[in-house]
C-alpha positions in Angstrom: 49.7 -2.5 6.7 48.1 0.6 8.2 46.0 3.0 6.3 48.6 5.8 6.6 51.4 3.6 5.2 49.2 2.5 2.3 48.5 6.2 1.4 52.2 7.1 1.6 53.0 4.2 -0.7 50.3 5.1 -3.2 51.4 8.8 -3.2 55.0 7.8 -3.6 54.2 5.6 -6.5 52.0 8.2 -8.2 54.8 10.8 -7.8 57.3 8.5 -9.3 55.1 7.7 -12.3 54.3 11.4 -12.8 58.1 12.1 -12.7 58.8 9.4 -15.3 56.0 10.7 -17.6 57.2 14.3 -17.4 60.8 13.2 -18.0 59.8 11.3 -21.1 57.8 14.2 -22.4 60.6 16.7 -21.8 63.2 14.3 -23.3 61.0 13.8 -26.5 60.6 17.6 -26.8 64.4 18.1 -26.5 65.0 15.4 -29.1 62.7 17.2 -31.6 64.1 20.6 -30.8 67.9 20.4 -30.5 69.5 23.5 -28.9 71.0 26.1 -31.3 74.5 25.3 -30.1 74.2 21.8 -31.4 74.3 22.8 -35.0 76.8 20.2 -35.8 75.2 17.5 -33.5 74.4 15.1 -36.4 77.9 15.6 -37.9 79.5 14.9 -34.5 77.3 11.7 -34.0 77.9 10.4 -37.5 81.6 11.2 -37.4 82.0 9.5 -34.0 80.3 6.4 -35.3 82.1 6.3 -38.6 85.5 6.6 -37.1 84.7 4.9 -33.8 86.2 7.7 -31.7 87.0 7.0 -28.1 85.8 9.4 -25.4 89.0 11.5 -25.4 88.7 12.0 -29.2 85.0 12.8 -28.9 85.9 15.4 -26.4 88.5 16.9 -28.7 86.1 16.9 -31.6 83.5 18.7 -29.5 86.1 21.3 -28.5 87.1 21.8 -32.2 83.5 22.2 -33.2 83.0 24.8 -30.4 86.0 26.8 -31.4 85.0 26.5 -35.1 81.5 27.8 -34.3 83.0 30.7 -32.3 85.4 31.6 -35.1 82.6 31.5 -37.7 80.4 33.7 -35.4 83.4 36.1 -35.0 83.9 36.2 -38.8 80.1 36.9 -39.2 80.3 39.7 -36.6 83.3 41.3 -38.2 82.0 41.1 -41.7 78.3 41.6 -41.0 78.2 44.9 -42.9 80.4 43.7 -45.7 79.3 41.9 -48.8 79.0 38.1 -48.8 81.9 37.9 -51.4 84.3 39.4 -48.8 83.2 36.9 -46.1 83.6 33.7 -48.0 87.5 33.6 -48.2 87.7 34.0 -44.4 85.1 31.3 -43.8 86.8 29.0 -46.4 90.2 29.5 -44.6 88.6 28.7 -41.2 86.9 25.6 -42.7 90.1 24.3 -44.3 92.1 25.0 -41.0 89.6 23.0 -38.9 89.4 20.2 -41.5 93.2 20.0 -41.3 93.1 19.9 -37.5 90.5 17.1 -37.5 92.5 15.1 -40.1 96.0 15.6 -38.9 95.5 15.8 -35.1 92.2 14.2 -34.2 92.2 11.1 -36.4 94.8 8.3 -36.0 97.1 8.0 -39.1 95.4 4.8 -40.2 92.0 6.5 -40.5 93.1 9.5 -42.5 92.9 7.9 -45.9 89.2 7.1 -45.3 88.6 10.7 -44.2 90.4 11.9 -47.4 88.2 9.6 -49.5 85.0 11.0 -47.8 86.1 14.6 -48.4 86.9 13.8 -52.1 83.5 12.2 -52.5 81.7 15.2 -50.8 80.1 13.0 -48.2 81.5 15.1 -45.4 81.0 18.8 -45.6 82.9 20.5 -42.9 82.7 24.0 -44.3 
């Protein structure tokens, strides 16, 4: 092997290892500091595992969560100047609506009783 090829191989290897190291550091930082829009990330992960949602249902759940977050932000924006007591009924209605959508449209019929039990036991707080 010529000297030039050896140096090219060494530089390529060093570049690859540096890229892996930076990728691992950035990934670890992202894991510690989840983005603000992932407020329900743990809920989504635990819910997906608990009910063994397929990819389509995971996508639907993510869409529901996105819409729920938007609706809550809109409620907050509309009622920002109002007292907390006046905001709570609207937020409660939104929470109940999305809980119903998850139960009645996202979960298969056979998994709804387990979801109901979890809601009754206060293990899952959707509001």
